[in-house]
Wavefront OBJ file of the C-alpha trace (Angstrom):
o trace
v 4.039 -3.659 -12.484
v 4.089 -7.195 -11.107
v 7.228 -7.949 -13.125
v 8.937 -4.870 -11.698
v 7.824 -5.777 -8.175
v 9.120 -9.336 -8.354
v 12.327 -8.609 -10.261
v 13.429 -5.213 -8.918
v 11.272 -3.317 -6.429
v 10.997 -6.017 -3.749
v 14.718 -5.556 -3.092
v 14.508 -1.745 -2.950
v 13.555 0.378 0.052
v 10.442 2.474 -0.382
v 10.969 6.155 -1.159
v 9.052 9.010 -2.742
v 10.909 8.506 -6.079
v 9.971 4.807 -6.028
v 6.305 5.652 -5.378
v 6.427 8.120 -8.275
v 7.976 5.460 -10.513
v 5.233 3.003 -9.557
v 2.633 5.639 -10.349
v 4.226 6.315 -13.730
v 3.978 2.637 -14.684
v 0.436 2.176 -13.393
v -0.958 5.453 -14.777
v 0.570 5.284 -18.254
v -2.043 5.949 -20.963
v -4.822 6.210 -18.363
v -4.636 9.869 -17.299
v -3.242 13.252 -18.462
v 0.552 13.224 -18.767
v 0.971 16.297 -16.585
v -0.673 14.411 -13.687
v 1.529 11.334 -13.959
v 4.568 10.849 -11.719
v 3.894 13.821 -9.463
v 2.267 14.389 -6.092
v -0.980 16.331 -6.043
v -1.257 19.864 -4.691
v -4.157 21.756 -3.123
v -4.643 23.477 -6.491
v -5.685 20.126 -7.986
v -8.752 20.214 -5.692
v -9.154 16.423 -5.565
v -12.239 14.921 -3.962
v -13.709 11.422 -4.040
v -17.328 10.811 -4.951
v -19.702 11.023 -7.884
v -21.615 13.734 -9.727
v -24.135 14.193 -6.933
v -22.188 13.437 -3.751
v -18.718 14.015 -2.320
v -17.752 11.253 0.099
v -14.149 12.227 0.812
v -12.120 15.438 0.739
v -8.401 14.763 0.493
v -6.145 16.157 3.230
v -4.070 19.300 2.778
v -1.006 18.677 0.603
v 1.438 19.707 3.347
v -0.124 17.153 5.711
v -0.085 14.573 2.924
v 3.646 15.040 2.288
v 4.468 14.851 5.987
v 2.409 11.693 6.474
v 3.771 10.173 3.277
v 7.258 10.236 4.774
v 5.902 8.563 7.916
v 4.297 5.909 5.718
v 7.624 5.357 3.924
v 9.477 4.942 7.231
v 6.812 2.538 8.444
v 6.981 0.520 5.213
v 10.771 0.254 5.492
v 10.451 -0.997 9.098
v 12.680 1.848 10.305
v 10.308 3.326 12.862
v 8.559 0.266 14.289
v 9.507 -1.243 17.629
v 6.673 -3.761 17.777
v 6.059 -6.741 15.509
v 3.120 -6.417 13.129
v 2.219 -9.401 10.969
v 3.320 -8.693 7.365
v -0.180 -9.268 5.960
v -1.683 -6.833 8.473
v 1.058 -4.306 7.741
v 0.550 -4.648 3.982
v -3.166 -3.909 4.486
v -2.305 -0.861 6.613
v -0.057 0.470 3.821
v -2.870 -0.081 1.315
v -5.293 1.868 3.492
v -2.797 4.622 4.259
v -2.083 5.429 0.603
v -5.805 5.507 -0.112
v -6.385 7.876 2.799
v -3.533 10.274 1.915
v -4.467 10.186 -1.782
v -1.064 11.505 -2.880
v -1.901 11.486 -6.602
v -4.669 13.093 -8.619
v -5.696 9.629 -9.819
v -4.442 6.043 -9.675
v -4.148 5.959 -5.885
v -5.911 2.607 -5.617
v -3.531 1.056 -8.116
v -0.496 2.352 -6.233
v -2.014 1.189 -2.916
v -2.468 -2.341 -4.240
v 1.044 -2.330 -5.733
v 2.396 -1.312 -2.325
v 0.428 -4.171 -0.736
v 2.173 -6.637 -3.067
v 5.556 -4.893 -2.657
v 5.558 -5.320 1.110
v 4.473 -8.968 1.045
v 7.094 -9.820 -1.587
v 9.759 -8.113 0.527
v 8.719 -10.398 3.364
v 9.007 -13.461 1.084
v 5.273 -14.009 0.695
v 5.933 -14.967 -2.923
v 2.485 -16.547 -3.326
v 1.029 -13.024 -3.038
v 1.844 -12.289 -6.668
v -0.676 -14.955 -7.722
v -3.492 -13.559 -5.579
v -5.751 -11.415 -7.833
v -6.707 -8.739 -5.286
v -7.528 -6.135 -7.958
v -9.818 -8.566 -9.776
v -11.767 -9.380 -6.621
v -12.095 -5.720 -5.624
v -13.273 -4.799 -9.118
v -16.180 -7.238 -8.815
v -17.669 -5.169 -5.964
v -16.085 -1.682 -6.053
v -18.755 -0.156 -3.790
v -17.654 -2.381 -0.897
v -14.113 -1.062 -1.334
v -15.242 2.537 -0.980
v -17.592 1.679 1.875
v -14.716 0.149 3.863
v -13.004 3.551 3.856
v -16.230 5.399 4.678
v -17.135 3.115 7.605
v -13.642 3.554 9.009
v -13.899 7.334 8.824
v -17.413 7.449 10.237
v -16.532 5.313 13.260
v -13.719 7.413 14.735
v -11.140 6.104 12.231
v -11.645 2.489 13.298
v -9.321 0.635 10.912
v -11.066 -2.663 11.696
v -13.614 -2.069 8.925
v -10.970 -1.870 6.210
v -8.919 -4.689 7.724
v -11.954 -6.970 7.838
v -12.909 -6.070 4.259
v -9.381 -6.671 2.969
v -8.990 -10.000 4.762
v -12.256 -11.214 3.231
v -10.998 -10.193 -0.201
v -7.689 -11.978 0.363
v -9.577 -15.130 1.310
v -11.823 -14.777 -1.749
v -8.796 -14.229 -4.001
v -7.080 -17.285 -2.504
v -10.177 -19.407 -3.112
v -10.294 -18.240 -6.736
v -6.578 -18.985 -7.150
v -6.980 -22.493 -5.684
v -9.953 -23.113 -7.978
v -7.849 -21.945 -10.935
v -5.012 -24.318 -9.977
v -7.448 -27.223 -9.743
v -8.882 -26.377 -13.175
v -5.370 -26.280 -14.603
v -4.485 -29.584 -12.981
v -7.579 -31.244 -14.454
v -6.826 -29.738 -17.843
v -3.212 -30.926 -17.660
v -4.411 -34.447 -16.858
v -6.600 -34.322 -19.952
v -3.640 -33.139 -22.011
v -1.438 -35.892 -20.547
v -4.019 -38.531 -21.485
v -4.308 -37.039 -24.951
v -0.553 -37.022 -25.504
v -0.142 -40.538 -24.085
v -2.272 -41.781 -26.969
v 0.325 -40.292 -29.286
v 3.382 -41.682 -27.539
v 5.619 -41.101 -30.549
v 5.593 -37.322 -30.071
v 8.941 -35.734 -29.295
v 9.413 -33.317 -26.384
v 9.208 -30.257 -28.657
v 5.826 -31.369 -29.948
v 4.540 -32.071 -26.444
v 5.632 -28.653 -25.182
v 4.117 -26.749 -28.086
v 0.853 -28.674 -27.625
v 0.786 -27.780 -23.920
v 1.410 -24.147 -24.798
v -1.308 -23.933 -27.446
v -3.904 -25.701 -25.311
v -3.328 -23.237 -22.458
v -5.216 -20.518 -24.348
v -7.340 -20.693 -27.487
v -5.776 -17.415 -28.692
v -2.187 -18.697 -28.490
v -0.554 -19.555 -31.781
v 2.828 -20.554 -33.197
v 4.404 -20.403 -36.602
v 7.080 -22.516 -38.215
v 9.555 -19.658 -37.627
v 8.740 -19.173 -33.938
v 8.827 -22.933 -33.263
v 12.207 -23.095 -35.037
v 13.682 -20.161 -33.088
v 12.370 -21.316 -29.705
v 13.820 -24.824 -30.047
v 16.933 -23.903 -32.019
v 16.049 -26.258 -34.863
v 15.950 -25.856 -38.623
v 12.860 -24.547 -40.384
v 12.433 -27.934 -42.034
v 12.416 -29.757 -38.694
v 10.018 -27.176 -37.245
v 7.641 -27.634 -40.173
v 7.849 -31.422 -39.815
v 6.972 -31.156 -36.094
v 3.927 -29.012 -36.769
v 2.698 -30.980 -39.774
v 2.795 -34.211 -37.768
v 0.733 -32.571 -34.993
v -1.684 -31.356 -37.645
v -1.951 -34.842 -39.130
v -2.773 -36.189 -35.665
v -5.499 -33.512 -35.437
v -3.971 -31.906 -32.354
v -3.549 -28.550 -34.083
v -4.913 -26.773 -37.127
v -3.393 -24.219 -39.491
v -4.688 -20.768 -40.424
v -3.117 -18.736 -43.215
v -2.742 -14.983 -42.688
v -1.229 -13.339 -45.750
v 2.065 -15.080 -46.427
v 2.230 -16.572 -42.915
v 0.750 -19.792 -41.558
v -0.163 -19.947 -37.871
v -1.034 -23.051 -35.870
v -3.669 -23.244 -33.120
v -4.667 -26.071 -30.803
v -7.860 -27.996 -31.364
v -10.139 -27.952 -28.263
v -9.828 -30.919 -25.938
v -12.453 -33.599 -26.499
l 1 2 3 4 5 6 7 8 9 10 11 12 13 14 15 16 17 18 19 20 21 22 23 24 25 26 27 28 29 30 31 32 33 34 35 36 37 38 39 40 41 42 43 44 45 46 47 48 49 50 51 52 53 54 55 56 57 58 59 60 61 62 63 64 65 66 67 68 69 70 71 72 73 74 75 76 77 78 79 80 81 82 83 84 85 86 87 88 89 90 91 92 93 94 95 96 97 98 99 100 101 102 103 104 105 106 107 108 109 110 111 112 113 114 115 116 117 118 119 120 121 122 123 124 125 126 127 128 129 130 131 132 133 134 135 136 137 138 139 140 141 142 143 144 145 146 147 148 149 150 151 152 153 154 155 156 157 158 159 160 161 162 163 164 165 166 167 168 169 170 171 172 173 174 175 176 177 178 179 180 181 182 183 184 185 186 187 188 189 190 191 192 193 194 195 196 197 198 199 200 201 202 203 204 205 206 207 208 209 210 211 212 213 214 215 216 217 218 219 220 221 222 223 224 225 226 227 228 229 230 231 232 233 234 235 236 237 238 239 240 241 242 243 244 245 246 247 248 249 250 251 252 253 254 255 256 257 258 259 260 261 262 263 264
């Protein structure tokens, strides 16, 4: 979804077909096929809650379709005469989709995708690195409560806005912490590779790649194809790294895969 948003959707005006396409991507393999890529109807009888309590009854489907077009116009900036900060507007779109609940399931996913879509359209490219879904997932009850408080207090959107802004700040803090961890790790890698100054650029790059994740691996064939070198040269690169104890080999059937040794 993020790839589609950054490469294609950010340059496309919002429409019902685009929303349906987003839903198809986000709902794939997570819900019945006959509920994917279609708007709900009253016959679906969708409510929000748990086994013992209903906290939200979705609006009539005719109202939902009418309001959905208003949302689309608002998202495309075709009906607004007054400036609204893009971050505030993205949060409004998130809330609006959740309120209309146009799909039988997956509305939260579509709402968050729309949040990213609008910010990317407004050149807030850093938004794609902010893990909003991850932060929300850590405390899902707060997410639902933000909607409930809004509804209970005469549709005061401030509750949801305040909640979302706190989550954006939390996501930003987590992203900054991640960047700092990566920077420290890269410094460690730089120091490690400086000790082995005779490494060529291919060997340095493959070492960086493997150290980024303990599950990453390369083979002689993949290293050869990626760098457009012969299999013999690829094998020589990897064997030298193995001799320097930067990587280790694991045989799987007829293939040999190379993994990075943890930083010391």
